[in-house]
C-alpha positions in Angstrom: 82.3 -64.0 -59.4 85.5 -63.0 -57.2 87.9 -65.2 -56.4 91.1 -65.2 -54.3 93.4 -68.5 -54.8 95.9 -68.5 -52.2 99.1 -71.0 -52.4 102.3 -71.7 -51.1 101.7 -72.7 -47.2 102.9 -75.7 -45.7 105.3 -77.0 -43.3 108.9 -75.6 -42.6 111.4 -75.9 -40.0 111.9 -72.7 -37.6 114.4 -70.3 -39.3 113.2 -71.4 -42.6 111.2 -69.5 -45.4 108.1 -69.6 -47.5 106.3 -67.5 -50.0 102.6 -67.3 -50.1 100.6 -66.0 -53.4 97.2 -64.6 -53.6 95.6 -64.2 -56.9 92.4 -62.5 -57.4 90.2 -62.9 -60.3 86.5 -61.5 -61.4 87.6 -58.1 -59.9 85.8 -55.5 -61.5 86.8 -52.4 -59.8 90.3 -51.1 -58.9 91.9 -52.8 -55.8 92.8 -50.5 -53.2 94.3 -52.7 -50.7 95.6 -56.2 -50.7 96.9 -57.8 -47.6 97.4 -61.2 -45.0 95.9 -62.0 -41.9 96.6 -64.9 -39.9 94.6 -66.7 -37.1 96.5 -69.2 -35.0 94.2 -71.7 -32.7 92.3 -70.2 -30.0 93.4 -66.4 -31.1 91.6 -63.9 -33.1 92.8 -62.9 -36.7 95.4 -60.2 -36.8 96.7 -58.3 -39.8 100.3 -59.3 -40.8 101.3 -57.1 -43.7 99.2 -54.8 -46.1 100.0 -52.9 -49.2 97.9 -50.2 -50.9 97.6 -49.5 -54.8 100.2 -46.8 -54.7 102.6 -49.6 -53.1 102.8 -48.3 -49.4 103.3 -51.1 -46.8 102.4 -51.7 -43.4 103.4 -54.7 -41.0 102.8 -55.9 -37.3 105.3 -55.9 -35.2 105.9 -59.3 -34.9 106.8 -59.6 -38.4 108.8 -56.5 -39.0 112.2 -57.1 -40.8 111.3 -61.1 -41.6 108.2 -60.8 -43.7 108.1 -58.8 -47.2 104.6 -58.0 -48.7 104.6 -57.3 -52.6 101.8 -56.9 -55.1 101.7 -57.3 -59.2 98.8 -55.1 -60.0 98.9 -56.2 -63.9 98.2 -59.6 -62.2 95.8 -58.7 -59.2 98.3 -60.9 -57.0 99.7 -60.1 -53.8 102.8 -62.1 -52.4 104.4 -62.7 -48.8 108.0 -63.4 -48.7 108.5 -64.9 -45.1 111.7 -65.5 -43.9 113.5 -66.3 -40.3 110.0 -68.5 -39.7 109.4 -68.9 -36.2 107.1 -71.4 -34.4 105.1 -68.3 -33.2 103.9 -67.7 -36.8 101.9 -71.2 -37.1 98.7 -70.0 -38.3 96.1 -70.2 -41.1 97.2 -67.1 -43.6 94.5 -65.5 -45.3 94.5 -63.3 -48.2 92.3 -60.2 -48.4 91.5 -57.7 -50.9 89.8 -54.9 -50.8 87.7 -52.8 -53.7 84.3 -51.3 -52.7 84.1 -54.4 -50.4 86.4 -56.5 -48.8 87.2 -60.2 -50.1 88.7 -63.1 -48.3 90.7 -66.1 -49.4 90.1 -69.7 -48.0 93.2 -69.7 -46.0 96.4 -71.5 -46.1 98.1 -73.4 -43.3 101.8 -72.3 -42.2 103.3 -74.6 -39.9 106.9 -73.7 -38.3 108.1 -76.9 -36.3 111.0 -78.8 -36.1 
């Protein structure tokens, strides 16, 4: 049974930093893509950042230069380093992993507020 366990969310002041982690267990097939989406209240879920097995990355325009995605293939873990956080980054962040199918984590709340 595949499980994605996320950690690292919380409350932070504007300008602060957080690091999200997502560990995938029970994966049998090779992981082709790992990424983070987010969903704010009243908005659609959007891609924040993604990374391929080979290490190619992509980011939404709203987080470029502030967020960095990385992965540890040996640990089936993906990270999202979030710096210079803004109130508009407040959302539930979801980890996603793609093998032959897509899997989702349960989500972790990130709140940026003074």
